[in-house]
GUTIZA-886366 format. One record per residue (C-alpha): residue number from 1; x, y, z. Coordinates in steps of 0.05 Angstrom, whole numbers, plus 5000, padded with zeros to 4 digits. Layout:
N
<rec NUM, <X, Y, Z>> ...
% end
This chain:
99
<rec 1, <4878, 6126, 9019>> <rec 2, <4904, 6152, 9084>> <rec 3, <4974, 6135, 9096>> <rec 4, <4975, 6103, 9163>> <rec 5, <5022, 6136, 9217>> <rec 6, <5006, 6141, 9291>> <rec 7, <5026, 6212, 9292>> <rec 8, <4984, 6233, 9238>> <rec 9, <4932, 6283, 9256>> <rec 10, <4858, 6288, 9236>> <rec 11, <4806, 6330, 9239>> <rec 12, <4731, 6316, 9214>> <rec 13, <4712, 6367, 9154>> <rec 14, <4668, 6428, 9173>> <rec 15, <4617, 6396, 9133>> <rec 16, <4605, 6334, 9172>> <rec 17, <4556, 6336, 9228>> <rec 18, <4551, 6279, 9278>> <rec 19, <4488, 6261, 9310>> <rec 20, <4468, 6211, 9364>> <rec 21, <4407, 6189, 9401>> <rec 22, <4439, 6142, 9447>> <rec 23, <4379, 6120, 9484>> <rec 24, <4352, 6092, 9422>> <rec 25, <4422, 6069, 9395>> <rec 26, <4418, 6112, 9331>> <rec 27, <4475, 6146, 9308>> <rec 28, <4490, 6189, 9249>> <rec 29, <4541, 6230, 9207>> <rec 30, <4510, 6283, 9151>> <rec 31, <4548, 6316, 9101>> <rec 32, <4512, 6384, 9102>> <rec 33, <4549, 6404, 9036>> <rec 34, <4521, 6344, 8996>> <rec 35, <4467, 6324, 9034>> <rec 36, <4497, 6253, 9043>> <rec 37, <4476, 6216, 9106>> <rec 38, <4507, 6160, 9139>> <rec 39, <4480, 6109, 9193>> <rec 40, <4536, 6091, 9245>> <rec 41, <4541, 6046, 9297>> <rec 42, <4563, 6065, 9366>> <rec 43, <4634, 6052, 9362>> <rec 44, <4634, 6083, 9291>> <rec 45, <4599, 6146, 9319>> <rec 46, <4649, 6145, 9381>> <rec 47, <4711, 6141, 9338>> <rec 48, <4693, 6197, 9291>> <rec 49, <4671, 6239, 9348>> <rec 50, <4749, 6234, 9372>> <rec 51, <4763, 6279, 9318>> <rec 52, <4720, 6340, 9322>> <rec 53, <4787, 6374, 9340>> <rec 54, <4854, 6358, 9305>> <rec 55, <4870, 6294, 9341>> <rec 56, <4932, 6254, 9329>> <rec 57, <4909, 6180, 9310>> <rec 58, <4957, 6147, 9367>> <rec 59, <4912, 6192, 9419>> <rec 60, <4843, 6166, 9389>> <rec 61, <4861, 6101, 9386>> <rec 62, <4880, 6096, 9459>> <rec 63, <4820, 6131, 9483>> <rec 64, <4776, 6090, 9433>> <rec 65, <4810, 6022, 9470>> <rec 66, <4800, 6046, 9536>> <rec 67, <4725, 6061, 9526>> <rec 68, <4713, 5998, 9495>> <rec 69, <4751, 5957, 9541>> <rec 70, <4807, 5924, 9489>> <rec 71, <4878, 5934, 9474>> <rec 72, <4909, 5984, 9429>> <rec 73, <4929, 5928, 9376>> <rec 74, <4856, 5911, 9367>> <rec 75, <4834, 5985, 9362>> <rec 76, <4881, 5991, 9310>> <rec 77, <4858, 5930, 9268>> <rec 78, <4788, 5945, 9276>> <rec 79, <4793, 6025, 9267>> <rec 80, <4847, 6039, 9213>> <rec 81, <4805, 6007, 9156>> <rec 82, <4745, 6050, 9181>> <rec 83, <4783, 6108, 9178>> <rec 84, <4813, 6097, 9115>> <rec 85, <4740, 6094, 9086>> <rec 86, <4724, 6159, 9123>> <rec 87, <4786, 6190, 9093>> <rec 88, <4770, 6167, 9023>> <rec 89, <4695, 6202, 9032>> <rec 90, <4724, 6267, 9050>> <rec 91, <4703, 6259, 9129>> <rec 92, <4773, 6292, 9142>> <rec 93, <4807, 6363, 9130>> <rec 94, <4880, 6359, 9102>> <rec 95, <4916, 6323, 9054>> <rec 96, <4879, 6307, 8986>> <rec 97, <4814, 6328, 9022>> <rec 98, <4834, 6410, 9020>> <rec 99, <4818, 6443, 8951>> 
% end
């Protein structure tokens, strides 16, 4: 499990590809190595997209909060458990995900 620290930085694993058709409200993440696909909602897609490049959690949470018009504390409560799940599923480079 990810140790939550706002200065921790994450980047999507090279095998994870994000795809969206916003006009149809359809969002996905694909693992091109395993063939797994994940259906996302708009907020999960937006959150993951923040990590296309190496990004600090604190920066991504502020961006998420601004985009969805919520306070940063609510963004943390909503996003950190989701990020933990994605981290455990090896969506991100670094730490335990490196081989």
